[in-house]
MITI-608092 format. One record per residue (C-alpha): residue in one letter; z, y, x; residue number from 0. Coordinates in steps of 0.001 Angstrom, whole numbers. Layout:
REM MITI-608092
R  residu        w        v        u  num
R       A        Z        Y        X  NUM
...
***
This chain:
REM MITI-608092
R  residu        w        v        u  num
R       M    -2490   -73540    15948    0
R       M    -2649   -69590    14626    1
R       Q    -2534   -67245    16709    2
R       T      127   -64372    16792    3
R       I        0   -60564    16983    4
R       A      527   -60601    20504    5
R       D    -1853   -63373    21265    6
R       L    -4480   -61197    19468    7
R       K    -4105   -57798    21869    8
R       D    -7011   -59260    24043    9
R       R    -9548   -60108    21563   10
R       L   -10051   -57092    20105   11
R       G   -13937   -55931    20030   12
R       V   -14867   -53352    17389   13
R       A   -13751   -50183    15990   14
R       P   -10014   -49578    15451   15
R       T    -8986   -50765    11845   16
R       C   -11929   -52895    11834   17
R       A   -11124   -54699    14916   18
R       A    -8013   -55548    13881   19
R       M    -9540   -56856    10565   20
R       G   -12023   -58783    12231   21
R       V    -9330   -60512    14750   22
R       A    -7164   -61663    11394   23
R       R   -10479   -62710     9754   24
R       S   -11490   -64889    12579   25
R       N    -8329   -66518    13070   26
R       F    -7858   -67208     8805   27
R       Y   -11038   -68672     8813   28
R       R   -11314   -70425    12416   29
R       H   -10703   -73660    10630   30
R       Q   -13771   -73110     8129   31
R       R   -16009   -71524    10306   32
R       P   -18824   -74059    12058   33
R       R   -18600   -74569    15682   34
R       P   -21554   -73452    17507   35
R       A   -24235   -76278    19118   36
R       H   -23190   -77821    22548   37
R       G   -23881   -75181    25037   38
R       A   -24396   -72497    22570   39
R       R   -22473   -69380    23174   40
R       R   -20636   -67055    20163   41
R       P   -22059   -63759    20417   42
R       S   -19777   -61121    22317   43
R       P   -18552   -58125    20423   44
R       R   -18971   -54806    21457   45
R       A   -16514   -53600    24266   46
R       L   -14263   -51429    23103   47
R       S   -13800   -47628    24329   48
R       P   -10110   -46973    25866   49
R       T    -9364   -44771    22871   50
R       E   -10509   -47082    20401   51
R       R    -8763   -50092    21594   52
R       E    -5173   -48065    21768   53
R       T    -5953   -47068    18051   54
R       A    -6828   -50715    16843   55
R       L    -3420   -51880    19064   56
R       A    -1210   -49289    17311   57
R       V    -2600   -50622    13910   58
R       L    -1677   -54127    15086   59
R       H     2031   -52823    16187   60
R       E     2685   -51208    13112   61
R       P     6185   -52282    11726   62
R       R     5045   -53888     8397   63
R       F     2727   -56308    10360   64
R       V     4942   -57365    12918   65
R       D     6348   -60678    10830   66
R       L     3077   -61584     9420   67
R       A      760   -64256    10288   68
R       P    -2759   -63143    11308   69
R       A    -4109   -64239     7636   70
R       Q    -1407   -61887     6184   71
R       V    -2647   -59333     8387   72
R       Y    -5952   -59489     7325   73
R       T    -5411   -59315     3962   74
R       Q    -2970   -56285     4163   75
R       L    -6018   -54569     6045   76
R       L    -8583   -55215     3431   77
R       D    -6178   -53519     1083   78
R       D    -6211   -50782     2999   79
R       N    -9400   -50165     3369   80
R       R   -10219   -50545     -524   81
R       Y    -7810   -47601     -528   82
R       L    -9175   -45653     1956   83
R       C   -12549   -46091      755   84
R       S   -11226   -44958    -3058   85
R       E    -9637   -41739    -1580   86
R       R   -12935   -40799      221   87
R       T   -14851   -41210    -3007   88
R       L   -12217   -39271    -4656   89
R       Y   -12682   -36290    -1617   90
R       R   -16172   -36572    -2019   91
R       L   -16307   -36197    -5824   92
R       L   -14190   -33098    -5609   93
R       A   -15996   -31652    -2827   94
R       E   -19506   -32428    -4787   95
R       H   -18025   -30850    -7705   96
R       S   -16072   -27748    -6767   97
R       T   -17341   -24342    -7276   98
R       D   -16121   -23390    -3931   99
R       M   -18337   -24506     -816  100
R       I   -16652   -27297     1348  101
R       S   -18181   -27369     4695  102
R       R   -17876   -29123     7811  103
R       H   -19053   -28130    11417  104
R       G   -17698   -28996    15106  105
R       P   -16490   -26457    17544  106
R       D   -20158   -25051    18343  107
R       G   -20195   -24010    14633  108
R       V   -23506   -26258    13448  109
R       Y   -22836   -27198    10300  110
R       T   -22386   -31278     9994  111
R       Y   -21587   -31495     6176  112
R       V   -22513   -28583     3056  113
R       S   -21122   -29205     -533  114
R       P   -23979   -28907    -3455  115
R       S   -22467   -25702    -4361  116
R       S   -24288   -24300    -1177  117
R       L   -27279   -23529    -3877  118
R       S   -25828   -21735    -6288  119
R       L   -23524   -19580    -4494  120
R       L   -25974   -19195    -1564  121
R       G   -29369   -20308    -2753  122
R       W   -29540   -22846      301  123
R       R   -29722   -26310     -305  124
R       P   -27144   -28566     1420  125
R       E   -29645   -30076     4192  126
R       E   -31323   -26583     4776  127
R       L   -27965   -25639     5999  128
R       A   -26841   -28776     7676  129
R       G   -27664   -28966    11529  130
R       R   -27881   -25256    11782  131
R       P   -25020   -23150    13200  132
R       A   -22919   -20901    10702  133
R       H   -23531   -18066    13060  134
R       D   -26979   -17739    12360  135
R       F   -26344   -16675     8610  136
R       Y   -23405   -13804     9542  137
R       H   -24021    -9850     8749  138
R       P   -24669    -8664    12317  139
R       D   -21801    -6623    11965  140
R       D   -19265    -9290    11219  141
R       L   -20897   -11835    13920  142
R       Q   -18398   -10568    16945  143
R       R   -15280   -10273    14525  144
R       M   -16282   -14387    13477  145
R       R   -16594   -15682    16741  146
R       Q   -13502   -14254    17720  147
R       S   -11745   -16185    14615  148
R       H   -13294   -19238    15808  149
R       E   -12092   -18699    19233  150
R       T    -8336   -18109    17658  151
R       L    -8768   -21462    15681  152
R       A    -9498   -23339    18325  153
R       E    -6994   -21909    20436  154
R       R    -3942   -22051    17777  155
R       P    -4981   -24655    15393  156
R       A    -3951   -23408    12019  157
R       D    -5171   -22517     8920  158
R       S    -7315   -19263     8816  159
R       T    -8497   -16947     5985  160
R       V   -11396   -14664     7332  161
R       T   -13574   -12283     5075  162
R       Y   -17027   -11611     5637  163
R       R   -20819   -11390     4745  164
R       F   -23317   -14277     4594  165
R       R   -26906   -14286     4178  166
R       R   -28272   -15759     1143  167
R       K   -31658   -17565     1079  168
R       D   -33382   -14574     -443  169
R       G   -32468   -12171     2451  170
R       S   -29337   -10318      567  171
R       Y   -25672   -10956     1721  172
R       T   -22834   -12045     -119  173
R       W   -19093   -11682      573  174
R       L   -17582   -14894     1174  175
R       E   -13637   -15426     1972  176
R       T   -13297   -18862     3966  177
R       T   -10058   -20778     4778  178
R       S   -10794   -22862     7640  179
R       K    -8769   -25441     9296  180
R       E    -9146   -27444    12677  181
R       I    -8423   -31300    12394  182
R       Q    -9072   -34488    14340  183
R       G   -12448   -36116    13406  184
R       P   -13547   -39689    13269  185
R       F   -14084   -40217    16873  186
R       G   -11123   -38448    18378  187
R       S   -13444   -34740    18476  188
R       P   -12127   -31687    16908  189
R       E   -13644   -30589    13878  190
R       I   -13638   -27540    11503  191
R       I   -13432   -28180     7490  192
R       A   -13696   -24852     5480  193
R       N   -13527   -23803     1907  194
R       S   -15635   -20386      822  195
R       R   -15780   -18919    -2096  196
R       D   -17848   -15892    -3493  197
R       V   -15463   -12720    -3265  198
R       S   -18533    -9802    -3850  199
R       S   -16786    -8763    -6852  200
R       R   -13134    -8441    -5685  201
R       K   -14623    -6896    -2756  202
R       S   -16825    -4223    -4693  203
R       V   -13704    -3386    -6439  204
R       E   -11714    -2635    -3245  205
R       E   -14813     -757    -1597  206
R       E   -14438     1803    -4778  207
R       R   -10914     1575    -4552  208
R       D   -11128     2915     -752  209
R       R   -13862     5264    -1652  210
R       L   -11411     7149    -4383  211
R       F    -8656     6760    -1788  212
R       T   -10764     8616     1089  213
R       Y   -12684    11301     -846  214
R       S    -9396    11956    -3608  215
R       V    -8463    15798    -3425  216
R       D    -5180    14885    -4505  217
R       L    -2887    13465    -1681  218
R       L    -2103    10018    -1484  219
R       C      161     7869      456  220
R       V     2229     4975      970  221
R       A     5319     5296     2665  222
R       G     8338     2665     3448  223
R       Y    12091     2611     2961  224
R       D    12308     3669     6731  225
R       G    11376     7300     5627  226
R       Y     8000     6917     6922  227
R       L     4802     7217     6138  228
R       K     2677     3921     6323  229
R       Q     -690     5148     4927  230
R       L    -2544     8449     3758  231
R       N    -5942     9787     2863  232
R       P    -7463    12801     4845  233
R       A    -6331    15149     1813  234
R       W    -3181    15303     3837  235
R       S    -4618    16887     6957  236
R       Q    -7139    19166     4836  237
R       T    -4093    20282     2459  238
R       L    -1264    20626     4878  239
R       G    -2907    21000     8462  240
R       W     -887    18473    10080  241
R       S    -3131    15472    11897  242
R       E    -2787    11872    10384  243
R       E     -793    10934    13703  244
R       E     1830    13725    13156  245
R       L     2275    12869     9494  246
R       L     2644     9185    10403  247
R       S     4793     9362    13414  248
R       R     7894    12115    11566  249
R       P    10338    11106     8770  250
R       W     8335    12343     5817  251
R       M    11661    14245     4627  252
R       E    11518    16523     7535  253
R       L     8531    18515     5616  254
R       I    10189    18931     2523  255
R       H    11943    22589     1853  256
R       P    15363    22704     2435  257
R       D    16414    24034    -1267  258
R       D    14604    20872    -2208  259
R       A    16008    18263     -264  260
R       S    18666    17196    -2134  261
R       A    16078    16438    -5006  262
R       A    13969    14372    -3062  263
R       E    16625    12650    -1896  264
R       A    18147    11866    -5440  265
R       I    15005    10641    -6050  266
R       R    14471     8413    -2790  267
R       V    17947     6987    -3777  268
R       E    16497     5897    -7255  269
R       L    13456     4428    -6227  270
R       A    15411     1833    -4429  271
R       K    16817      768    -7497  272
R       E    14471      -63   -10102  273
R       R    10497       38   -10693  274
R       S    10241     3168   -12411  275
R       I     7603     6332   -11965  276
R       F     9397     9398   -11141  277
R       S     7625    12936   -11002  278
R       L     9152    16077    -9274  279
R       E     7784    19307    -7945  280
R       I     8888    20404    -4150  281
R       R     7958    22517    -1723  282
R       Y     6297    20959     1496  283
R       R     5894    22269     5011  284
R       K     2556    23311     6153  285
R       K     1540    23276    10030  286
R       D     1651    26974    10158  287
R       G     5349    27226     8769  288
R       S     4243    28428     5090  289
R       Y     4960    25988     2014  290
R       L     2748    24395     -699  291
R       W     4159    23403    -3894  292
R       M     3558    19731    -4914  293
R       S     3372    18169    -7649  294
R       W     4619    14184    -7109  295
R       N     4001    10958    -9041  296
R       I     5797     7976    -7398  297
R       F     6433     4534    -7995  298
R       S     8170     1726    -6006  299
R       L     7546    -1716    -5357  300
R       A    11453    -2844    -4331  301
R       G    10575    -6028    -3276  302
R       E     7804    -4947     -457  303
R       Q     9645    -2142      147  304
R       L     6912      312     -639  305
R       I     6752     3738    -1737  306
R       F     3431     4460    -3375  307
R       A     2679     8172    -4251  308
R       D      221    10674    -5415  309
R       A      719    14768    -4592  310
R       R    -1174    17702    -6036  311
R       D    -1020    21222    -4733  312
R       V      165    23573    -7509  313
R       T     1245    26549    -5401  314
R       A     -974    28476    -7573  315
R       R      238    27380   -10850  316
R       K     3651    27926    -9813  317
R       E     2999    31567    -8838  318
R       V     1440    32050   -12451  319
R       E     4345    30546   -13488  320
R       E     6756    32905   -11239  321
R       R     4993    35911   -12349  322
R       L     4908    35062   -16382  323
R       R     8620    34554   -16099  324
R       L     8914    38010   -14344  325
R       L     6913    39633   -16464  326
R       A     9122    37949   -19549  327
R       A    12303    38784   -18223  328
R       H    11402    42146   -16425  329
R       D    10064    45756   -17846  330
R       G     6984    45765   -16190  331
R       L     7312    49676   -15121  332
R       T    10522    50119   -13435  333
R       G    11363    46028   -12726  334
R       S    14666    46152   -14221  335
R       Y    15565    43431   -16845  336
R       N    14463    44150   -20101  337
R       R    16607    44775   -23282  338
R       R    16342    40586   -24146  339
R       T    17360    39444   -20828  340
R       W    19817    42059   -20131  341
R       F    21769    41471   -23019  342
R       D    21794    37364   -22462  343
R       L    22999    37760   -19036  344
R       S    25651    40631   -20050  345
R       E    26965    37756   -22531  346
R       K    27184    35315   -19581  347
R       E    28906    37415   -17484  348
R       L    31360    38360   -20196  349
R       D    32118    34740   -20967  350
R       R    32460    34157   -16975  351
R       S    34912    37339   -17112  352
R       R    36906    35481   -19868  353
R       R    37492    32113   -18496  354
R       H    38510    33724   -15290  355
R       G    40679    36897   -16203  356
R       F    38164    39097   -14806  357
R       E    37629    42745   -15658  358
R       L    33875    43620   -16813  359
R       S    32560    46882   -17336  360
R       V    29565    48307   -18885  361
R       L    27479    51838   -17843  362
R       M    25218    53294   -20390  363
R       I    22861    55733   -18689  364
R       D    20466    58100   -20435  365
R       L    18074    60556   -18614  366
R       D    18328    64121   -20182  367
R       R    15548    66709   -20428  368
R       F    12741    63567   -20352  369
R       K    10695    64791   -23008  370
R       E    10475    68358   -21279  371
R       I     9159    66438   -18037  372
R       N     6526    64689   -19911  373
R       D     5217    67578   -21623  374
R       T     5394    70131   -18451  375
R       Y     3983    67585   -15731  376
R       G     2538    64991   -17787  377
R       H     3321    61084   -18789  378
R       A     2112    60152   -15540  379
R       A     5242    62251   -13966  380
R       G     7227    60662   -16314  381
R       D     6285    57248   -15048  382
R       E     7198    58260   -11818  383
R       V    11033    59473   -12771  384
R       L    10979    56065   -14415  385
R       K    10437    54598   -11474  386
R       A    12585    56074    -9398  387
R       V    15541    54748   -11227  388
R       P    15801    51401    -9730  389
R       R    16196    53154    -6474  390
R       V    18939    55188    -7426  391
R       F    20761    52146    -8788  392
R       A    19855    50368    -5500  393
R       A    21466    52871    -3197  394
R       V    24886    52744    -5300  395
R       L    25116    49235    -7293  396
R       R    26121    46054    -5981  397
R       G    23716    42933    -5861  398
R       H    25546    40674    -8543  399
R       D    25570    43799   -10974  400
R       V    23131    43659   -13814  401
R       V    20772    46489   -14542  402
R       G    18510    46683   -17594  403
R       R    16102    48884   -19011  404
R       I    17187    48760   -22987  405
R       G    15251    51493   -24144  406
R       G    12673    54157   -23553  407
R       V    15077    56355   -21210  408
R       E    17825    54162   -21554  409
R       F    19489    51814   -19305  410
R       A    22663    49849   -19287  411
R       V    24769    48463   -16127  412
R       A    26969    45463   -16246  413
R       L    29401    45400   -13459  414
R       T    31136    42502   -12789  415
R       Q    34567    42255   -11887  416
R       C    35216    46294   -11986  417
R       D    37786    47967   -14008  418
R       R    37495    51388   -15802  419
R       D    38586    53211   -12954  420
R       T    36188    51885   -10506  421
R       A    33318    51848   -13200  422
R       S    33843    55624   -13613  423
R       G    33685    56643    -9983  424
R       I    30450    54450    -9755  425
R       A    29132    56467   -12530  426
R       E    29577    59680   -10991  427
R       R    28018    58512    -7584  428
R       L    25183    57291    -9615  429
R       R    24629    61114   -11031  430
R       T    25323    62352    -7746  431
R       E    22591    60244    -6264  432
R       A    20022    60739    -8690  433
R       E    20361    64872    -8362  434
R       S    19380    64275    -5127  435
R       T    16437    61657    -5599  436
R       E    12700    63367    -5100  437
R       V     9941    62219    -7520  438
R       P     6279    63721    -7098  439
R       A     7233    66153   -10286  440
R       G    10476    67342    -8494  441
R       P    14191    66410    -8307  442
R       L    15180    63884   -10915  443
***
């Protein structure tokens, strides 16, 4: 009578799946095999280890085998074995034809398998690497880090990706990126399988990027939506005087000039909405308390909640622009508004007075006998007289009154919110102040 699966438990004598196949096969062909000669003994199979025995029993107790006769079990196991063989063949073909280097090594780091791509990738034939520890080929500067990576992988089995330098057969080093995973080996011991690829080109680009970041004279940074800088280059400290730690530990809005804070805040809000490049010029505070004009180009990655920015010190340019603006709008000798600017501002004041119902008065002032001063004391003395006129205006007029030099010795004053009688009084005070003002050539 054929045995059941339960009857086969104590007859297992070879490796797990093969043991189940062997027992099933022996029962299936028992009636066909000749009995041994009288007195002869069948050869005893190798005894299973406890682990092999436990695994073999688990195979035979799978639900799919419970209701099967031994012959059917054997047939099913044969099919499983053919499938496993085909899968192993497929995986080996994938490994042997992959442009990445596929390797396997034990916990000690010794290679037990290396795919053929090691030759094109590193110049080593697979048999030259097999049996040697991987750390023999690591760059000395990466050795400690790689050992720590192996220890971490052993403690917390999970996919691990690391970038490091590996020695080629010609003695040079290649940057590899390796993804490793710890698996259970065929005999229950842990093994590590790894996939390595050449990332030298990428590392070269990254190193060039890092050099540009480090040595750029522009201020480069990465900031978060939380208002703090995440990364910045040395130009920040060199330009502003703050240390890197000081800059990273405080909100970047704190260093913006109060008059520019609203413009910076508006840009910050817009950055959170869309991926656009924004440009603005604001003043940034140095450690000594002074301010520098900075020209910014800002780009946001809303999905990552990061802001990328570069800034350049444009203080010198802004100072030149301010001087040009003053020269274009003011008289070079007296500092008062020139004719064109005075008329432009006066027209605006006139429009404003009409809208709001204010009165506006205009004084036209001329210096008498100025030609006599030039003829008697020279043109240098005449220039000193003209320079003294703004001092007279400053002593009498209000800050919002508009003063301009509209001719050689002619000045005009637009008195805002001022009626005729008040304007007459101001004119008299100006005349009195002028009489008492001293200049190098004598009384004005």
